[in-house]
N, C-alpha and C positions, 0 to 999 in steps of 0.2 A: 487828453481828458477834457480840456477846455474846448477844443474843436468839436468833440462829440456833443457836448452840451449846447453849443451854438447851433449845430445842425438840427438837433431835436427842436430847439426853439424856432428855427426857421421853418421846419416842416409843420409845426403847429400853427404858425402865423399864416403860412400858405393855405393850410386846410381851412382856417377860419375865414380868410379872405375869399376863398372859392365858395364856401357855404353862404356867406353874406351876399356874394354876387348872385348865387342861385336864387336866394330869397328876393333880391331886388328885381331880377329878371321876371320872376313869378308875379311880383306886384306890378311890374310894367305891363305884362300880358293882360292882367285883369283890368288895369287902368285903361288900356287900349280898347278892350271889349266894352267897358262901362262907358267910355266917352263916345263910342260909335254905336251904342246899343240900339237906339231908335232907327238908325240908318241901315241896319242889317236885317236880312230876312232870317227866319228861324233856322232854315237849313244852313245858311252861312255861319250862324252862331255855333250850331252844333258841330259842323264840319271843322271850324276853326279850333274849337276846344279839343275834339278828338284828334285832329291832325297834329296840333302842337304837342299834345300829350304823347302820341305815338312817335313823333319825330324826336322828342327829348329822350324817351325811353330807349329807342333804337340807337341814338347817338351815344348814350351812356353805355349800352351793351357793347357797341362796337369799340368804344375806347377801352372798356374793361377787358374784352376778349382779344381783340386784335392788336391794340396799341399798348396794353398793360399800363394804362394811365388811370390808376385807381382814384386819385384825388378828384379829377374832373368828372369821372364817371359817377362817383358817389354824389357829387353836387348835382349832376344831371338827373340821377334817380330821385333825389330829394325834390328837385324842381318838378319832375314828372308827377310825383305824389301830391305836390301842392296844386298843380294844374288839375289833377284828377279830383281832388277834394273841392276845389272851386268850381270845377265843371259840373260836379254832381248838383251843387246848389243852383248853379245857373240854369242847368237843364230842367231842374224842378220848377224854377221860376218861369222859364220859357213856356213850358207845357202846363202850368198851373197845377202841379201835383200837390195835393193837400195831404200833408203828413206832419207828424211832430218833428220839429227841427233836430232833436237829438238822434232821431232815426237816420238822418243824413250823415251825422257824425259816425254812427255805427257802421254804415256801409263804407264810409271813407276809411275808418280804422281797419276793417276787414280787408279792403283792397291794399292798404299800405302794408299790413302785416304779410299778406300773401306775396306782395312784391318784394318785401324784405327777405322772405325765405327764398324766393326765386333767384334773387341776385346776391344774396348773402351780404346784406347791407345793415350795419349797426345803426347808421344814421336814420334809416327808415324805422327801425325799432324805437329809436329815441323820439321820432316824430309821433309815433303811436301813443306815447305817454301823455302829452297834453291833449291829444284827441280823446283819450280815455277819460281824462279829468273832465273835459267838456261834456262827455256822455253822461258820466255819473252825476255831475251837478245839474245838467239839463233835465235828466229823467227824474231826479229827485224833486226838483221844483215843479215840473209839469205834472207829476203824479199827485203832489199835494194840492196844486192849484185846481186841477180838474176833478179830483176825487169828490169834491163837494157837489159838483154839478151832476156827474154820472159816474158813480163809483165802480160799476162793473166794467164799462168800456175803458175807463182810464187805466185800470190795472191790467187788463188783458190786451189792450191795443198793441203795445210793443214790448210786452214782457218777454216774448220769445227772443226778440232781437237783443234785449238787454242781457238775458241769460247767456246768449251766444257771445256777446261782447265780453262779458266777464270771464267766460271759459277761455276764450281766445287770449285775452290779456294775461290770465293766470298761466296758461300754457307757454305763452311767449316769454313771460318773465322767468319761468323755470328754465327754458332753453337758453336764454341769454345768460342766466346765472351759471349754468353748466359750462358755457363757453368761456367764461371769464377766467383769467389766470388765478391761481390759488391765493395769491396775496390780496387780490381785490374781492374775493368771495366773502371774506369776513366783513368787509366794509358794506357790501350790499347784501 
């Protein structure tokens, strides 16, 4: 009994360490791009973002399918989703795409949830939660701020994306709740 408890704790610690490692690697990639931003051409920047995202996702898929190493593959999928989100904002900055910043979070959330379903990863579903909070808070403030200047365009500009994000978040929450064990369903 004591060994089982010790193994469970060790597995949780390993999972946390791997996830923190994925987050730190993601921060390192963005620090590298930011420090060399002026010295790179636009094509190199976009290639670096897409290449690193694909490499991380493919490595995670390979480890999950071929090696049955779910801890590292989950961390790689999380890292890929972080690279995807950061890449969205970097590409928008590179090509001077003018849009409301919460719209970028909506596109990020849709991509994260699509990937979560594709690889059956709860960590990606959990990543979608703070992204959804950023969407809701960002759209709420931007609607109120710009509604005084131009009420028609501020409400219709990204209303479709906001409705889509809410529908996807609600559907994803229902699916996650159905997959939870019975004893955890009452908590959530």
